[in-house]
C-alpha positions as CSV (number, residue, x, y, z in Angstrom):
1,M,7.4,4.5,9.7
2,P,4.2,3.2,8.0
3,L,4.7,2.1,4.4
4,I,2.3,1.2,1.6
5,K,3.9,-0.2,-1.6
6,V,1.8,-0.9,-4.6
7,Q,3.1,-3.1,-7.4
8,S,1.0,-3.7,-10.4
9,S,1.0,-5.0,-14.0
10,V,-0.9,-1.9,-15.3
11,K,0.7,0.5,-17.7
12,T,2.2,3.5,-16.2
13,P,-0.5,6.1,-15.6
14,S,0.1,9.8,-16.0
15,S,2.4,11.5,-13.4
16,E,-0.6,13.4,-12.0
17,A,-2.7,10.1,-11.6
18,V,0.2,8.5,-9.8
19,E,0.6,11.5,-7.5
20,T,-3.1,11.5,-6.7
21,L,-3.1,7.8,-5.9
22,L,0.0,8.0,-3.7
23,T,-1.3,11.1,-1.7
24,S,-4.7,9.4,-1.3
25,L,-3.1,6.2,0.1
26,S,-0.7,8.2,2.3
27,S,-3.6,10.1,4.0
28,K,-5.7,6.9,4.3
29,L,-2.9,4.9,5.8
30,A,-2.1,7.6,8.4
31,K,-5.8,7.7,9.4
32,H,-6.2,3.9,9.7
33,L,-3.1,3.6,11.8
34,G,-3.6,6.8,13.9
35,K,-0.1,7.9,13.0
36,P,1.2,11.2,11.7
37,E,1.2,11.4,7.9
38,S,4.7,13.0,8.1
39,Y,6.1,9.5,8.7
40,V,4.1,7.7,6.0
41,M,5.9,6.5,2.8
42,T,4.2,5.4,-0.3
43,S,5.5,3.9,-3.5
44,F,4.1,2.7,-6.8
45,E,5.8,0.3,-9.3
46,P,3.9,-0.2,-12.6
47,E,4.3,-2.5,-15.5
48,I,5.6,-5.5,-13.4
49,K,5.1,-8.8,-15.2
50,M,2.7,-10.6,-12.8
51,T,0.2,-13.3,-13.0
52,F,-2.8,-14.1,-10.8
53,G,-4.9,-17.1,-11.2
54,G,-2.8,-18.1,-14.2
55,T,-3.6,-15.1,-16.3
56,F,-1.9,-11.8,-17.1
57,E,-5.0,-9.7,-16.6
58,P,-4.4,-6.5,-14.5
59,V,-3.2,-7.4,-11.0
60,C,-1.9,-5.6,-7.9
61,Y,0.2,-6.6,-4.9
62,I,0.2,-4.2,-2.0
63,E,2.5,-4.3,1.1
64,I,1.5,-2.4,4.2
65,K,4.1,-2.3,7.0
66,S,4.1,-0.4,10.3
67,I,5.5,-0.4,13.7
68,G,2.9,-1.6,16.2
69,R,0.2,-4.2,16.0
70,M,-2.4,-4.0,13.3
71,T,-5.6,-5.6,14.6
72,P,-7.9,-7.8,12.4
73,D,-10.4,-4.9,12.4
74,I,-7.8,-2.4,11.2
75,T,-6.5,-4.8,8.5
76,K,-10.0,-5.6,7.3
77,A,-10.9,-1.9,7.0
78,M,-7.6,-1.1,5.2
79,S,-8.2,-4.0,2.8
80,Q,-11.6,-2.7,1.9
81,D,-10.4,1.0,1.6
82,F,-7.1,0.3,-0.3
83,C,-8.7,-2.2,-2.7
84,Q,-11.4,0.3,-3.6
85,T,-8.9,3.1,-4.0
86,V,-6.6,1.1,-6.2
87,E,-9.6,-0.1,-8.3
88,E,-10.8,3.5,-8.8
89,H,-7.4,4.8,-9.7
90,L,-5.8,2.0,-11.6
91,G,-8.8,-0.1,-12.8
92,V,-7.6,-3.3,-11.2
93,P,-10.6,-5.3,-9.9
94,K,-10.7,-5.9,-6.2
95,N,-10.7,-9.6,-6.7
96,R,-7.2,-9.3,-8.4
97,I,-5.6,-7.4,-5.6
98,Y,-3.6,-9.1,-2.8
99,L,-2.5,-7.2,0.3
100,E,0.1,-8.2,2.8
101,F,0.1,-6.6,6.3
102,A,3.3,-6.8,8.3
103,D,4.0,-5.5,11.8
104,A,7.6,-4.4,12.3
105,E,9.5,-4.4,15.6
106,R,10.7,-1.0,16.6
107,A,14.4,-2.0,16.4
108,M,13.8,-3.4,12.9
109,W,12.7,-0.1,11.4
110,G,15.4,2.6,10.8
111,W,15.1,6.3,10.1
112,N,17.4,9.3,10.3
113,G,20.5,7.3,11.1
114,G,18.8,5.4,14.0
115,T,15.9,3.1,14.7
116,F,12.6,3.5,16.5
117,A,13.8,1.3,19.4
């Protein structure tokens, strides 16, 4: 049910680098939310034409979605952690990363032919 989706303007890293980034984000998201990692989904979309502040310098947009309420303390901790992780793995400076946190209602999240409602 938790999802972290990273979209970036950076060139496609090696397959190994992408796998390392995604497994790191998966583990961290599960820990931050206190949910089993077996439900966490991660994705990475490189080489998207994006601007930030009017320039084409490397940039990232990260979506984090989950069922349940993410408190301000949790989102602040995730922002710090995920920005640092993305900066380390992709070289995108923290000040060029936007994150969007979205709580999903149980009936609005489907899996395995049903929903979590």
